[in-house]
C-alpha angles and dihedrals in degrees: 000000000000128000094262094051090046089051092050091049093050096056113113115260094248092061102026100092097040090047092050090049092050091046090051092051093048092048093046093050099040111126119242120279101037119111130208119241140156103248132163090000092301140095103260139184109212145178100255120236090241087064097040109020095181088072130203111333088348092302098141093201096052125075121221110262118227108168127005133181126208135177104216127186095263104018149013112253129206114190112200106182093187094060090063097068102032113075095187092055092046092049092048091051094047092050095046092046091053090051095048108033125061093209127074117265111258105202143150126192094298103351122098108194118203110194098166110057090197090067103048107135096220097172092047091050089049090053092046091055091056095051097082127049124209090255092051091048092051091049091051092044092053092047091049096047092045090053091051091052092058 
């Protein structure tokens, strides 16, 4: 059994089925070019090193993460790195979330925390995943990392 399957099997029963459903939706809607890996203890969709050999933060052995999923003790987390640097995408997501979900959005810079598995907006997450291509993510990533170097 591989690391991803082991991770999926180890999720507590209360979150296992919703997590698997969310994982399936993310995987199904992932734009072309991203690859699935187990990175930072999470299921991650990354820009592969063959596409971007410089790697994440110039670590030539580490692919650039795009979206990661984690089953935490008290919530399911979806990390969408692209939402952090693109205000229009963030605004769209926040507005759509407020329209579709009865609970308040619990979000950090790139982390969407879903504490109530009954209110996971699967279709909205699927749409969010499709809104940024690999090329757009790399463009945003390079802008973001160049700003931090200044």
